[in-house]
NULOVO-95439 format. One record per atom (N, C-alpha, C): residue number from 0; residue in one letter; x, y, z. Coordinates in nm, 2 decimals. Example, Ala and Ser with C-alpha at 12.3 -4.5 7.8 and 13.67 -1.06 7.14 Angstrom:
residues 2
<0, 'A', <1.32, -0.57, 0.78>>
<0, 'A', <1.23, -0.45, 0.78>>
<0, 'A', <1.32, -0.33, 0.78>>
<1, 'S', <1.28, -0.22, 0.71>>
<1, 'S', <1.37, -0.11, 0.71>>
<1, 'S', <1.29, 0.00, 0.79>>
***
This chain:
residues 97
<0, 'M', <0.77, 0.70, 1.33>>
<0, 'M', <0.66, 0.75, 1.25>>
<0, 'M', <0.54, 0.66, 1.27>>
<1, 'K', <0.43, 0.72, 1.29>>
<1, 'K', <0.31, 0.65, 1.30>>
<1, 'K', <0.24, 0.62, 1.17>>
<2, 'S', <0.21, 0.49, 1.15>>
<2, 'S', <0.15, 0.45, 1.02>>
<2, 'S', <0.05, 0.34, 1.05>>
<3, 'I', <-0.03, 0.31, 0.95>>
<3, 'I', <-0.13, 0.20, 0.96>>
<3, 'I', <-0.13, 0.13, 0.82>>
<4, 'T', <-0.14, 0.00, 0.82>>
<4, 'T', <-0.15, -0.07, 0.69>>
<4, 'T', <-0.29, -0.04, 0.63>>
<5, 'A', <-0.30, -0.05, 0.50>>
<5, 'A', <-0.43, -0.04, 0.43>>
<5, 'A', <-0.53, -0.13, 0.48>>
<6, 'Q', <-0.49, -0.26, 0.51>>
<6, 'Q', <-0.58, -0.36, 0.56>>
<6, 'Q', <-0.63, -0.32, 0.70>>
<7, 'D', <-0.54, -0.28, 0.79>>
<7, 'D', <-0.58, -0.24, 0.92>>
<7, 'D', <-0.67, -0.12, 0.92>>
<8, 'F', <-0.64, -0.03, 0.83>>
<8, 'F', <-0.72, 0.10, 0.81>>
<8, 'F', <-0.86, 0.06, 0.77>>
<9, 'Q', <-0.87, -0.03, 0.67>>
<9, 'Q', <-1.01, -0.07, 0.62>>
<9, 'Q', <-1.09, -0.14, 0.73>>
<10, 'M', <-1.02, -0.22, 0.81>>
<10, 'M', <-1.09, -0.28, 0.93>>
<10, 'M', <-1.14, -0.17, 1.03>>
<11, 'L', <-1.05, -0.08, 1.05>>
<11, 'L', <-1.09, 0.03, 1.14>>
<11, 'L', <-1.21, 0.11, 1.09>>
<12, 'L', <-1.20, 0.14, 0.96>>
<12, 'L', <-1.30, 0.22, 0.89>>
<12, 'L', <-1.44, 0.15, 0.90>>
<13, 'A', <-1.44, 0.02, 0.89>>
<13, 'A', <-1.56, -0.06, 0.89>>
<13, 'A', <-1.62, -0.06, 1.03>>
<14, 'N', <-1.54, -0.03, 1.13>>
<14, 'N', <-1.59, -0.05, 1.27>>
<14, 'N', <-1.61, 0.08, 1.35>>
<15, 'Q', <-1.56, 0.19, 1.30>>
<15, 'Q', <-1.57, 0.32, 1.37>>
<15, 'Q', <-1.55, 0.44, 1.28>>
<16, 'P', <-1.60, 0.55, 1.32>>
<16, 'P', <-1.58, 0.67, 1.24>>
<16, 'P', <-1.43, 0.71, 1.25>>
<17, 'V', <-1.37, 0.76, 1.14>>
<17, 'V', <-1.24, 0.81, 1.14>>
<17, 'V', <-1.24, 0.94, 1.06>>
<18, 'T', <-1.13, 1.02, 1.08>>
<18, 'T', <-1.12, 1.14, 1.00>>
<18, 'T', <-1.00, 1.12, 0.90>>
<19, 'I', <-1.04, 1.13, 0.78>>
<19, 'I', <-0.95, 1.11, 0.67>>
<19, 'I', <-0.91, 1.24, 0.61>>
<20, 'L', <-0.77, 1.26, 0.60>>
<20, 'L', <-0.72, 1.38, 0.54>>
<20, 'L', <-0.66, 1.34, 0.41>>
<21, 'D', <-0.72, 1.37, 0.30>>
<21, 'D', <-0.68, 1.34, 0.16>>
<21, 'D', <-0.59, 1.45, 0.11>>
<22, 'I', <-0.47, 1.42, 0.09>>
<22, 'I', <-0.37, 1.53, 0.04>>
<22, 'I', <-0.35, 1.53, -0.11>>
<23, 'R', <-0.42, 1.45, -0.18>>
<23, 'R', <-0.40, 1.45, -0.33>>
<23, 'R', <-0.46, 1.58, -0.39>>
<24, 'D', <-0.42, 1.61, -0.51>>
<24, 'D', <-0.47, 1.73, -0.58>>
<24, 'D', <-0.63, 1.72, -0.60>>
<25, 'K', <-0.69, 1.84, -0.62>>
<25, 'K', <-0.83, 1.84, -0.63>>
<25, 'K', <-0.89, 1.75, -0.74>>
<26, 'G', <-0.82, 1.74, -0.85>>
<26, 'G', <-0.87, 1.65, -0.96>>
<26, 'G', <-0.87, 1.50, -0.92>>
<27, 'A', <-0.77, 1.46, -0.85>>
<27, 'A', <-0.77, 1.32, -0.80>>
<27, 'A', <-0.88, 1.30, -0.70>>
<28, 'F', <-0.89, 1.40, -0.61>>
<28, 'F', <-0.99, 1.39, -0.51>>
<28, 'F', <-1.13, 1.38, -0.57>>
<29, 'A', <-1.16, 1.47, -0.67>>
<29, 'A', <-1.29, 1.47, -0.73>>
<29, 'A', <-1.32, 1.34, -0.81>>
<30, 'E', <-1.22, 1.27, -0.86>>
<30, 'E', <-1.23, 1.15, -0.93>>
<30, 'E', <-1.27, 1.03, -0.84>>
<31, 'R', <-1.21, 1.03, -0.72>>
<31, 'R', <-1.24, 0.92, -0.63>>
<31, 'R', <-1.19, 0.96, -0.49>>
<32, 'H', <-1.28, 0.95, -0.39>>
<32, 'H', <-1.24, 0.97, -0.25>>
<32, 'H', <-1.33, 0.90, -0.15>>
<33, 'F', <-1.30, 0.90, -0.03>>
<33, 'F', <-1.38, 0.85, 0.08>>
<33, 'F', <-1.49, 0.95, 0.11>>
<34, 'P', <-1.61, 0.91, 0.14>>
<34, 'P', <-1.71, 1.00, 0.19>>
<34, 'P', <-1.66, 1.07, 0.31>>
<35, 'D', <-1.69, 1.20, 0.32>>
<35, 'D', <-1.65, 1.28, 0.43>>
<35, 'D', <-1.50, 1.31, 0.45>>
<36, 'A', <-1.42, 1.26, 0.36>>
<36, 'A', <-1.28, 1.29, 0.36>>
<36, 'A', <-1.25, 1.44, 0.35>>
<37, 'I', <-1.15, 1.49, 0.42>>
<37, 'I', <-1.12, 1.63, 0.41>>
<37, 'I', <-1.01, 1.64, 0.29>>
<38, 'S', <-1.05, 1.72, 0.20>>
<38, 'S', <-0.95, 1.75, 0.09>>
<38, 'S', <-0.86, 1.87, 0.12>>
<39, 'M', <-0.73, 1.84, 0.13>>
<39, 'M', <-0.63, 1.94, 0.17>>
<39, 'M', <-0.51, 1.91, 0.09>>
<40, 'P', <-0.50, 1.95, -0.04>>
<40, 'P', <-0.38, 1.91, -0.12>>
<40, 'P', <-0.25, 1.96, -0.05>>
<41, 'T', <-0.15, 1.88, -0.08>>
<41, 'T', <-0.02, 1.90, -0.01>>
<41, 'T', <0.03, 2.05, -0.02>>
<42, 'T', <0.01, 2.11, -0.14>>
<42, 'T', <0.06, 2.24, -0.16>>
<42, 'T', <-0.01, 2.35, -0.08>>
<43, 'S', <-0.14, 2.32, -0.04>>
<43, 'S', <-0.21, 2.42, 0.04>>
<43, 'S', <-0.21, 2.39, 0.19>>
<44, 'L', <-0.16, 2.27, 0.23>>
<44, 'L', <-0.17, 2.22, 0.37>>
<44, 'L', <-0.10, 2.32, 0.47>>
<45, 'P', <0.02, 2.36, 0.44>>
<45, 'P', <0.09, 2.45, 0.54>>
<45, 'P', <0.01, 2.57, 0.57>>
<46, 'N', <-0.06, 2.63, 0.47>>
<46, 'N', <-0.14, 2.75, 0.49>>
<46, 'N', <-0.27, 2.72, 0.55>>
<47, 'R', <-0.31, 2.60, 0.57>>
<47, 'R', <-0.45, 2.56, 0.62>>
<47, 'R', <-0.44, 2.49, 0.75>>
<48, 'L', <-0.33, 2.48, 0.82>>
<48, 'L', <-0.32, 2.41, 0.94>>
<48, 'L', <-0.42, 2.46, 1.04>>
<49, 'N', <-0.46, 2.58, 1.04>>
<49, 'N', <-0.56, 2.63, 1.14>>
<49, 'N', <-0.70, 2.57, 1.12>>
<50, 'E', <-0.72, 2.50, 1.01>>
<50, 'E', <-0.85, 2.43, 0.99>>
<50, 'E', <-0.85, 2.29, 1.05>>
<51, 'L', <-0.73, 2.25, 1.10>>
<51, 'L', <-0.73, 2.12, 1.17>>
<51, 'L', <-0.73, 2.13, 1.32>>
<52, 'D', <-0.78, 2.03, 1.38>>
<52, 'D', <-0.80, 2.02, 1.52>>
<52, 'D', <-0.69, 1.93, 1.58>>
<53, 'K', <-0.61, 1.98, 1.68>>
<53, 'K', <-0.50, 1.90, 1.74>>
<53, 'K', <-0.56, 1.79, 1.83>>
<54, 'D', <-0.68, 1.78, 1.86>>
<54, 'D', <-0.74, 1.67, 1.94>>
<54, 'D', <-0.80, 1.56, 1.85>>
<55, 'T', <-0.80, 1.58, 1.72>>
<55, 'T', <-0.85, 1.48, 1.62>>
<55, 'T', <-0.73, 1.40, 1.57>>
<56, 'T', <-0.75, 1.27, 1.55>>
<56, 'T', <-0.65, 1.19, 1.48>>
<56, 'T', <-0.69, 1.18, 1.34>>
<57, 'Y', <-0.59, 1.22, 1.25>>
<57, 'Y', <-0.61, 1.22, 1.11>>
<57, 'Y', <-0.54, 1.10, 1.04>>
<58, 'F', <-0.61, 1.04, 0.95>>
<58, 'F', <-0.56, 0.93, 0.87>>
<58, 'F', <-0.52, 0.99, 0.74>>
<59, 'V', <-0.40, 1.01, 0.71>>
<59, 'V', <-0.35, 1.08, 0.59>>
<59, 'V', <-0.34, 0.99, 0.47>>
<60, 'V', <-0.40, 1.02, 0.36>>
<60, 'V', <-0.39, 0.94, 0.24>>
<60, 'V', <-0.34, 1.02, 0.12>>
<61, 'S', <-0.26, 0.96, 0.04>>
<61, 'S', <-0.21, 1.02, -0.08>>
<61, 'S', <-0.24, 0.91, -0.19>>
<62, 'H', <-0.18, 0.93, -0.31>>
<62, 'H', <-0.20, 0.83, -0.41>>
<62, 'H', <-0.14, 0.70, -0.38>>
<63, 'S', <-0.01, 0.70, -0.35>>
<63, 'S', <0.06, 0.58, -0.32>>
<63, 'S', <0.12, 0.56, -0.18>>
<64, 'G', <0.10, 0.67, -0.10>>
<64, 'G', <0.15, 0.66, 0.04>>
<64, 'G', <0.28, 0.73, 0.07>>
<65, 'R', <0.35, 0.77, -0.04>>
<65, 'R', <0.48, 0.84, -0.01>>
<65, 'R', <0.46, 0.98, 0.05>>
<66, 'R', <0.38, 1.06, -0.01>>
<66, 'R', <0.36, 1.20, 0.04>>
<66, 'R', <0.28, 1.19, 0.17>>
<67, 'S', <0.19, 1.10, 0.19>>
<67, 'S', <0.12, 1.09, 0.32>>
<67, 'S', <0.21, 1.06, 0.43>>
<68, 'D', <0.32, 0.99, 0.41>>
<68, 'D', <0.42, 0.96, 0.51>>
<68, 'D', <0.48, 1.09, 0.55>>
<69, 'I', <0.52, 1.17, 0.46>>
<69, 'I', <0.59, 1.30, 0.48>>
<69, 'I', <0.50, 1.39, 0.55>>
<70, 'I', <0.37, 1.40, 0.50>>
<70, 'I', <0.28, 1.50, 0.56>>
<70, 'I', <0.24, 1.46, 0.70>>
<71, 'A', <0.22, 1.33, 0.73>>
<71, 'A', <0.18, 1.28, 0.86>>
<71, 'A', <0.30, 1.32, 0.96>>
<72, 'Q', <0.42, 1.30, 0.91>>
<72, 'Q', <0.53, 1.33, 1.00>>
<72, 'Q', <0.53, 1.49, 1.02>>
<73, 'F', <0.51, 1.57, 0.92>>
<73, 'F', <0.50, 1.71, 0.94>>
<73, 'F', <0.39, 1.75, 1.04>>
<74, 'L', <0.28, 1.69, 1.03>>
<74, 'L', <0.17, 1.72, 1.12>>
<74, 'L', <0.20, 1.68, 1.26>>
<75, 'N', <0.26, 1.56, 1.28>>
<75, 'N', <0.30, 1.52, 1.41>>
<75, 'N', <0.40, 1.61, 1.47>>
<76, 'N', <0.50, 1.66, 1.39>>
<76, 'N', <0.60, 1.76, 1.44>>
<76, 'N', <0.54, 1.89, 1.48>>
<77, 'H', <0.42, 1.92, 1.43>>
<77, 'H', <0.35, 2.05, 1.46>>
<77, 'H', <0.24, 2.03, 1.56>>
<78, 'G', <0.24, 1.91, 1.63>>
<78, 'G', <0.15, 1.89, 1.74>>
<78, 'G', <0.02, 1.83, 1.71>>
<79, 'Y', <0.00, 1.78, 1.59>>
<79, 'Y', <-0.12, 1.71, 1.54>>
<79, 'Y', <-0.11, 1.56, 1.56>>
<80, 'K', <-0.22, 1.49, 1.56>>
<80, 'K', <-0.22, 1.35, 1.57>>
<80, 'K', <-0.25, 1.30, 1.42>>
<81, 'A', <-0.15, 1.23, 1.36>>
<81, 'A', <-0.17, 1.19, 1.23>>
<81, 'A', <-0.10, 1.05, 1.20>>
<82, 'L', <-0.17, 0.97, 1.13>>
<82, 'L', <-0.12, 0.84, 1.09>>
<82, 'L', <-0.12, 0.83, 0.94>>
<83, 'H', <-0.02, 0.78, 0.88>>
<83, 'H', <0.00, 0.77, 0.74>>
<83, 'H', <-0.06, 0.63, 0.70>>
<84, 'V', <-0.14, 0.63, 0.60>>
<84, 'V', <-0.20, 0.50, 0.55>>
<84, 'V', <-0.11, 0.45, 0.44>>
<85, 'I', <-0.04, 0.34, 0.48>>
<85, 'I', <0.06, 0.28, 0.39>>
<85, 'I', <-0.01, 0.23, 0.26>>
<86, 'G', <0.05, 0.27, 0.15>>
<86, 'G', <0.00, 0.23, 0.02>>
<86, 'G', <-0.10, 0.33, -0.04>>
<87, 'G', <-0.15, 0.42, 0.04>>
<87, 'G', <-0.24, 0.52, -0.01>>
<87, 'G', <-0.36, 0.47, -0.08>>
<88, 'M', <-0.42, 0.55, -0.17>>
<88, 'M', <-0.54, 0.52, -0.24>>
<88, 'M', <-0.52, 0.40, -0.33>>
<89, 'K', <-0.40, 0.37, -0.38>>
<89, 'K', <-0.38, 0.25, -0.46>>
<89, 'K', <-0.41, 0.13, -0.38>>
<90, 'A', <-0.38, 0.13, -0.25>>
<90, 'A', <-0.40, 0.01, -0.17>>
<90, 'A', <-0.55, 0.01, -0.11>>
<91, 'L', <-0.62, 0.12, -0.13>>
<91, 'L', <-0.75, 0.13, -0.07>>
<91, 'L', <-0.86, 0.14, -0.18>>
<92, 'K', <-0.84, 0.07, -0.29>>
<92, 'K', <-0.92, 0.09, -0.41>>
<92, 'K', <-1.07, 0.06, -0.38>>
<93, 'K', <-1.10, -0.04, -0.31>>
<93, 'K', <-1.24, -0.08, -0.30>>
<93, 'K', <-1.33, 0.00, -0.22>>
<94, 'D', <-1.28, 0.08, -0.12>>
<94, 'D', <-1.37, 0.15, -0.04>>
<94, 'D', <-1.41, 0.30, -0.08>>
<95, 'A', <-1.32, 0.35, -0.16>>
<95, 'A', <-1.35, 0.49, -0.20>>
<95, 'A', <-1.45, 0.50, -0.32>>
<96, 'A', <-1.53, 0.60, -0.32>>
<96, 'A', <-1.62, 0.61, -0.43>>
<96, 'A', <-1.59, 0.73, -0.52>>
***
């Protein structure tokens, strides 16, 4: 399983553009999220795969990182490039607005 620590993700985010796939529900996303993050709640993701590009690397975030691990694995199994951000938004508190 491909994953990245919250600390390494924050360093990467500070140095280059990344594509963040936020799989939390719409309410949590509206409350706090990274600028330009793609909101795709877990329940809708299987029906929205056609919106994703297989050439893009997605950094998948959830609240605590549990669901993002599962979803990143699901995406990788379907030919997408995805890394799960360990610890999710709980570990990434300072960068999201």
